[in-house]
C-alpha positions in Angstrom: 20.3 -30.1 -3.1 18.3 -28.9 -5.9 18.6 -32.0 -7.8 17.5 -34.0 -5.2 14.7 -31.9 -4.2 13.3 -31.8 -8.0 13.4 -35.3 -8.2 11.8 -36.4 -4.8 8.9 -33.8 -5.6 8.9 -33.3 -9.0 9.3 -30.0 -9.3 10.0 -27.5 -12.1 13.7 -27.7 -12.8 14.1 -24.2 -14.6 13.7 -21.6 -11.4 12.4 -19.0 -14.2 9.2 -21.3 -14.8 8.5 -22.3 -11.1 4.8 -21.7 -9.8 3.0 -21.8 -6.4 2.4 -25.4 -7.2 6.1 -26.2 -6.7 5.8 -24.7 -3.3 2.6 -26.8 -2.6 4.4 -29.9 -3.3 7.0 -29.2 -0.9 4.5 -28.2 1.7 1.3 -30.1 1.4 3.2 -33.1 3.3 5.5 -31.5 5.9 6.6 -34.8 7.5 7.8 -35.9 4.0 9.4 -32.6 3.4 11.4 -32.7 6.5 12.3 -36.5 6.0 13.6 -35.8 2.6 15.8 -32.8 3.9 17.1 -35.2 6.8 18.0 -38.1 4.3 19.9 -35.6 2.3 21.5 -34.2 5.0 22.8 -37.3 5.9 24.7 -37.9 2.8 26.1 -34.5 1.7 27.8 -31.7 3.5 25.3 -28.8 3.4 26.2 -25.3 2.2 25.8 -22.1 4.5 22.4 -21.6 2.6 21.3 -25.2 2.8 22.4 -25.5 6.5 20.0 -22.2 7.4 16.9 -23.8 5.3 17.5 -27.2 6.9 17.5 -25.7 10.6 14.6 -23.9 9.9 12.6 -26.1 8.1 13.1 -28.9 10.5 12.4 -26.6 13.5 9.2 -28.3 15.2 7.6 -24.6 15.2 7.8 -24.4 11.4 4.7 -26.5 11.0 2.3 -24.5 13.2 3.2 -21.5 11.2 2.7 -23.4 8.2 -0.8 -24.5 9.6 -1.8 -20.9 9.8 -0.5 -19.6 6.6 -3.3 -19.8 4.1 -5.1 -16.8 4.9 -6.8 -13.4 3.1 -3.5 -12.1 2.5 -1.3 -15.2 1.7 -2.4 -18.2 0.0 -2.1 -20.5 -2.9 -5.0 -19.2 -5.1 -3.9 -15.9 -4.9 -0.6 -16.4 -6.0 -1.9 -18.5 -8.8 -4.4 -15.8 -10.0 -1.0 -13.6 -10.1 -0.1 -15.6 -13.1 -3.3 -15.8 -14.5 -4.0 -11.9 -14.3 -1.1 -12.0 -16.4 -1.4 -11.4 -20.1 2.4 -12.1 -20.7 2.7 -15.0 -18.5 -0.2 -16.9 -20.1 2.0 -17.7 -23.2 4.9 -18.8 -21.3 6.2 -22.2 -19.8 4.8 -20.9 -16.6 1.4 -21.1 -17.8 1.8 -24.3 -19.5 3.3 -26.0 -16.0 -0.1 -24.8 -14.3 -2.2 -26.3 -17.1 -0.3 -29.6 -17.1 -1.0 -30.0 -13.2 -4.3 -28.5 -13.5 -5.6 -31.7 -11.5 -3.5 -30.3 -8.5 -6.1 -27.1 -8.1 -8.7 -29.7 -6.3 -6.0 -31.1 -4.2 -5.3 -27.6 -2.8 -8.6 -26.5 -1.8 -8.5 -30.1 -0.1 -5.2 -29.2 1.5 -6.5 -25.7 2.6 -9.9 -27.2 4.0 -8.2 -29.9 5.9 -5.8 -27.3 7.6 -8.7 -25.8 8.7 -10.1 -28.8 9.9 -7.2 -30.0 12.0 -6.4 -26.9 13.6 -6.4 -27.7 17.5 -8.3 -25.5 19.8 -5.2 -23.7 20.5 -4.2 -22.8 17.0 -7.5 -22.1 15.8 -7.6 -19.1 18.0 -5.1 -17.3 15.4 -8.4 -17.0 13.6 -11.4 -15.0 14.1 -14.6 -14.1 12.3 -12.9 -11.0 11.1 -10.0 -12.7 9.5 -12.3 -15.2 7.9 -14.4 -12.9 6.3 -11.5 -10.8 4.5 -10.5 -14.5 3.3 -14.1 -15.0 1.9 -14.1 -11.5 0.1 -10.3 -12.2 -1.3 -11.6 -15.4 -3.1 -13.3 -13.4 -5.9 -11.1 -13.6 -8.8 -11.2 -12.1 -12.5 -10.1 -13.4 -15.6 -8.6 -11.9 -18.6 -10.5 -10.6 -21.4 -11.4 -13.3 -24.1 -9.7 -11.6 -26.7 -6.1 -12.1 -24.8 -6.5 -15.9 -24.0 -6.8 -19.3 -25.7 -9.0 -22.3 -24.9 -6.3 -23.8 -22.6 -6.5 -20.5 -20.3 -10.2 -20.8 -20.5 -10.5 -24.4 -19.2 -8.0 -23.5 -16.4 -9.9 -20.7 -15.2 -12.9 -22.4 -15.2 -11.5 -25.0 -12.9 -9.6 -22.6 -10.9 -12.9 -20.6 -10.3 -14.8 -23.8 -9.4 -12.0 -24.8 -6.8 -12.0 -21.2 -5.2 -15.6 -21.1 -5.1 -15.4 -24.3 -3.1 -13.2 -23.0 -0.6 -15.3 -19.8 -0.2 -18.4 -22.2 0.3 -16.5 -23.9 3.0 -15.3 -20.6 4.6 -19.0 -19.1 4.4 -20.0 -22.4 6.4 -17.1 -22.4 8.7 -17.6 -18.9 10.0 -21.2 -19.5 11.2 -19.7 -21.4 14.1 -19.9 -18.9 17.4 -16.3 -19.6 18.1 -14.9 -17.3 15.7 -16.7 -14.5 17.6 -15.3 -15.4 20.7 -11.5 -15.4 19.6 -9.6 -12.5 19.9 -7.2 -10.4 17.5 -4.1 -10.7 19.3 -2.1 -12.3 16.8 0.5 -14.6 18.0 1.0 -13.1 21.5 -1.9 -15.7 22.7 1.0 -18.5 22.2 4.4 -19.2 23.6 6.8 -16.2 22.9 9.1 -18.7 20.9 6.6 -19.3 18.2 6.4 -15.3 17.0 10.4 -15.5 17.4 10.4 -18.4 14.9 7.8 -16.5 12.5 10.4 -13.5 12.5 13.5 -15.7 12.1 11.7 -17.6 9.3 10.3 -14.7 7.6 13.2 -12.3 7.8 16.3 -14.7 7.8 17.7 -13.0 10.8 18.4 -15.3 13.7 17.8 -13.9 17.4 19.1 -14.9 20.9 15.6 -15.2 22.4 12.3 -13.3 22.6 14.0 -10.9 24.7 15.1 -9.3 21.6 12.0 -7.8 20.8 12.0 -5.1 23.7 15.4 -3.9 22.4 14.1 -4.1 18.6 11.3 -2.0 19.5 13.3 0.8 21.0 15.9 0.6 18.3 12.8 0.9 15.6 11.4 3.8 17.8 14.7 5.8 17.9 14.7 5.2 13.6 11.2 6.4 13.4 11.7 9.7 15.6 14.6 10.4 13.2 12.7 9.8 10.2 9.7 12.1 11.6 12.3 14.8 12.3 13.3 14.4 8.6 9.9 14.8 7.6 9.1 17.8 9.5 12.0 19.4 7.7 10.6 18.5 4.5 7.1 19.6 5.2 8.4 23.0 6.0 10.2 23.1 2.5 6.5 22.1 0.8 4.3 24.3 2.9 3.9 27.9 2.0 1.5 29.3 4.7 4.0 30.2 7.6 1.0 29.4 9.8 0.9 25.7 8.4 4.6 25.4 9.2 3.9 25.8 13.3 1.7 23.0 13.2 2.6 19.6 14.4 4.5 17.1 12.4 1.5 15.1 11.8 -0.7 17.8 10.9 1.9 19.1 8.3 2.2 15.4 7.0 -1.7 15.2 6.4 -1.5 18.6 4.8 1.3 17.8 2.3 0.1 14.4 1.8 -3.1 15.2 0.6 -1.9 18.5 -1.6 -4.1 18.5 -4.7 -1.0 19.1 -6.9 -0.1 15.6 -6.4 -3.4 14.1 -7.3 -3.6 12.3 -10.6 -6.1 13.6 -13.3 -6.9 10.4 -14.7 -6.2 6.8 -14.0 -4.0 6.6 -17.5 -1.9 9.5 -16.0 -0.9 7.5 -13.2 -0.2 4.5 -15.3 2.1 6.4 -17.9 4.1 8.5 -15.0 5.2 4.6 -13.5 6.0 3.6 -17.1 8.2 6.7 -17.8 9.9 6.2 -14.4 10.7 2.6 -15.2 12.2 3.6 -18.7 14.2 6.3 -16.7 15.9 3.7 -14.5 16.6 1.4 -17.1 18.2 4.1 -18.8 20.3 4.8 -15.5 21.4 1.1 -14.3 21.3 -0.9 -17.3 22.6 1.3 -20.3 24.6 3.8 -18.1 25.9 2.0 -15.1 26.3 -1.8 -17.1 24.0 -3.9 -14.7 23.2 -7.1 -16.3 19.8 -7.3 -17.8 18.3 -10.7 -19.1 14.5 -9.4 -19.3 12.9 -5.7 -19.4 10.6 -5.3 -16.7 6.8 -5.4 -17.5 3.9 -3.2 -16.2 0.9 -5.2 -15.2 -2.4 -2.9 -14.3 -4.5 -4.3 -11.5 -7.8 -2.7 -10.6 -8.9 -4.4 -7.0 -9.7 -2.5 -3.9 -8.4 -5.5 -1.7 -4.8 -5.3 -2.7 -2.0 -2.9 -1.9 -0.5 -0.4 -4.3 2.0 -2.5 -6.0 3.8 -6.0 -6.1 6.4 -7.6 -8.2 6.0 -10.9 -9.6 7.7 -13.0 -12.0 9.4 -10.1 -14.3 6.6 -7.6 -13.7 5.2 -4.8 -11.7 1.7 -5.1 -10.6 0.4 -1.4 -10.3 -3.0 -1.5 -8.5 -4.6 1.9 -10.0 -8.1 1.3 -7.9 -7.4 4.0 -5.5 -5.9 6.2 -8.3 -7.8 9.7 -7.4 -8.0 9.0 -3.9 -5.2 7.4 -1.9 -2.4 7.3 -4.5 -0.2 10.2 -5.2 2.5 11.7 -7.6 5.2 11.7 -5.0 5.1 7.8 -4.5 6.1 7.2 -8.0 9.6 7.4 -8.0 9.8 5.2 -4.5 7.6 2.6 -5.9 9.2 2.0 -9.3 12.8 2.2 -7.8 11.4 -0.6 -5.1 9.5 -2.8 -7.5 11.2 -2.5 -10.8 14.9 -1.0 -11.5 17.4 -1.2 -9.3 15.0 -3.2 -6.8 13.0 -6.1 -7.2 13.1 -6.9 -10.7 16.5 -6.1 -11.4 17.7 -8.3 -8.5 15.5 -11.1 -9.2 16.0 -11.2 -13.0 19.9 -11.5 -12.4 19.6 -14.1 -9.3 17.1 -16.5 -11.7 19.8 -16.3 -14.8 23.0 -16.4 -12.6 24.8 -20.0 -11.9 24.4 -19.4 -8.7 20.9 -19.5 -8.0 19.5 -21.8 -5.6 16.1 -23.8 -6.5 15.3 -23.9 -2.5 15.5 -20.1 -2.0 13.3 -19.3 -5.1 10.7 -22.0 -4.2 10.7 -21.2 -0.6 11.8 -17.8 -0.6 10.6 -16.6 2.7 14.0 -16.8 4.7 15.3 -14.7 2.3 12.9 -12.0 2.5 15.2 -9.9 4.4 17.8 -10.0 1.6 14.9 -9.3 -0.9 13.3 -6.6 0.7 16.4 -4.8 2.3 17.8 -4.6 -1.4 14.4 -3.2 -2.8 14.8 -0.8 0.2 18.3 0.2 -0.8 17.1 0.7 -4.1 15.1 3.3 -3.1 18.2 5.2 -2.1 19.6 4.5 -5.3 17.7 6.7 -7.6 18.1 10.7 -8.7 19.0 12.8 -5.8 15.7 13.1 -3.9 16.9 16.4 -2.0 16.5 18.2 -5.3 13.1 17.3 -5.3 11.2 17.7 -2.1 8.2 15.9 -3.1 10.0 12.7 -4.1 11.7 12.9 -0.8 8.5 13.1 0.8 7.1 10.1 -0.8 10.5 8.3 0.1 10.2 9.2 3.6 6.6 8.2 3.8 7.9 4.9 2.7 10.5 4.5 5.0 8.3 5.5 8.1 5.8 2.8 7.1 8.6 0.3 6.8 10.1 1.0 10.1 6.5 1.4 11.9 6.0 -2.0 10.9 8.4 -3.4 13.4 6.7 -1.5 16.2 3.4 -2.8 14.6 4.4 -6.7 14.8 5.7 -6.6 18.4 2.6 -4.8 19.6 0.6 -7.3 17.8 2.7 -10.6 18.3 4.7 -9.8 21.6 2.7 -7.0 23.5 -0.9 -8.5 22.6 -2.4 -5.5 21.1 -5.4 -5.7 18.9 -5.5 -4.5 15.1 -7.8 -1.6 16.3 -5.3 -0.5 18.9 -2.4 -0.3 16.5 -4.6 1.1 13.9 -4.9 4.4 16.3 -1.2 4.2 17.3 -0.3 4.4 13.6 -2.3 7.5 12.8 0.6 9.3 14.6 2.9 8.4 11.8 1.3 7.2 8.5 -0.6 10.0 6.4 -3.0 7.3 4.5 -6.5 6.9 5.0 -7.9 4.9 8.0 -9.2 2.1 5.8 -5.5 1.6 4.1 -4.0 1.5 7.4 -6.5 -1.0 8.6 -5.7 -3.0 5.5 -1.8 -2.7 6.6 -2.3 -3.8 10.2 -4.4 -6.8 9.3 -1.7 -8.0 6.7 0.8 -7.8 9.8 -1.6 -9.8 11.9 -2.0 -13.0 9.5 1.6 -12.7 7.8 3.7 -12.5 10.9 7.3 -11.6 10.6 7.0 -10.7 6.9 6.5 -6.9 7.3 9.8 -6.8 9.6 11.9 -7.9 6.5 12.0 -4.6 5.0 13.5 -2.1 7.6 15.7 -5.3 8.9 17.1 -6.1 5.6 17.9 -2.4 4.7 20.0 -1.8 7.9 21.5 -5.2 7.1 22.9 -3.8 3.8 23.7 -0.3 5.3 25.6 -1.9 7.7 27.7 -4.1 5.9 28.4 -1.1 3.3 29.4 1.1 6.3 31.8 -1.7 7.5 33.2 -2.8 4.2 33.4 0.8 2.6 33.2 3.2 5.3 30.3 4.8 3.6 27.2 6.4 5.7 26.3 9.2 3.6 23.4 8.4 1.0 25.2 10.5 -2.0 28.3 7.8 -1.7 26.1 4.8 -2.3 26.6 5.1 -6.1 30.3 5.2 -5.9 32.1 2.8 -8.6 33.7 0.6 -6.1 30.3 0.0 -4.4 28.4 -0.6 -7.5 30.9 -3.1 -8.6 30.1 -5.0 -5.3 26.3 -4.6 -5.8 26.9 -6.3 -9.2 28.8 -9.3 -7.5 26.1 -9.6 -4.4 23.2 -9.8 -6.9 25.0 -12.0 -9.0 25.8 -14.7 -6.3 21.8 -14.6 -5.8 19.8 -13.9 -2.6 20.1 -15.6 0.7 19.2 -15.4 4.5 20.4 -12.2 6.0 21.8 -14.4 8.6 24.1 -15.9 5.8 24.7 -12.5 3.9 26.2 -10.9 7.2 28.2 -13.9 7.9 29.9 -13.9 4.7 30.6 -10.3 5.0 32.0 -10.6 8.4 29.1 -8.5 10.1 27.8 -9.3 13.6 24.3 -7.8 13.5 23.2 -6.3 16.8 19.9 -3.5 17.4 22.6 -0.9 18.2 23.2 1.8 15.7 
């Protein structure tokens, strides 16, 4: 299917150099995209991956999910800026592709405006004044310094900011309509339950029997969350020195430990250096010692943005956001975040996949159905670092990460199935998350506008763990680096990412929400 899609939609043929423009070319005309898929399926036998994509992209529920896709957290301009903020990428074919098709910037603006203008009265209720205001705030972008850029970059960034300013002006006028104040903040619960079921399946790659599965899923996630909180309580007792503090509730202990002064950064540069050192350590462990393939070493790009989360991975680089270095970022987070975003997490997996003969162009351009695999592997990678039991601080950071990913499933069901508002879910979150209310609120609004995606982390992790348990009879974390399992990891990564449903079927594993 790769060659066919590349030809029909004029896509970049090398997956290492694709840009957000390739996704735009596929999705700007959904009828043309689905027609092309159907035409190809009439002539060719589809692989398991292609069949999954065919079924989900031609599903009638896919179009409304796309129609509400351009938000403050997930939009074409934000992903283009991930390239424009990277001094390495602007000197590669990736930027060359952007520059060559700079005329598409105005088409993207027109396309997003058209999506908002043509929302029917029912779909428009997904948005409200709060969400639109957040989108407006996120349309201010910063260029690289003049000494790192050339004339083409300056030309492109000028056009880029012209178009983002035009979109921002449109949204400022749009938000004046009083209807946005009347709209609730209840996510997809306002619609038929099958719509959120589809969003979940599209962004995790795991098929469900019916919306009734969310009832069992919530209980399953709550059980996992309760077990993690018990582990957290024990870890806090290891870190607290005052016996009176050890008698407090788990949440109070978590807050005391989480804000410990010993875990704060002295300077912004200290935070950056610690992550760079951690990257080097795990390159040595997995590339040099354990002989995993490496085609390109991971880069570290520093962001300083109040509206973005703490870390991202994109095109060979770990984007570390240091804005909250002195109030919100802590030393105990370094190991887990680095393992997840770089090696053996996202960078190792994507670097291997995109240089493998098994790479599938469709999964690279439209990677959402592979989120469960991609994020599941990155969470499994958090288990593959140095023994965390020897360092209770790192283990505390790991537990915080795992608690967040498990909580996300419950939060999404509260928002998109049970109809709670973000403010209600924020209050529920305070039982489990040690971060500030501002950070928690940002997380919850992400789940609101990006339905399904936040579930992919924990779902993907448990899919990997279930396959490992059934294939290798392994349940202990210490056994995950056994030599035979390492060989299996290498084979799995070399065959590239795919939807979790396909991955489970390949390994003869049936998914249920039972432990």
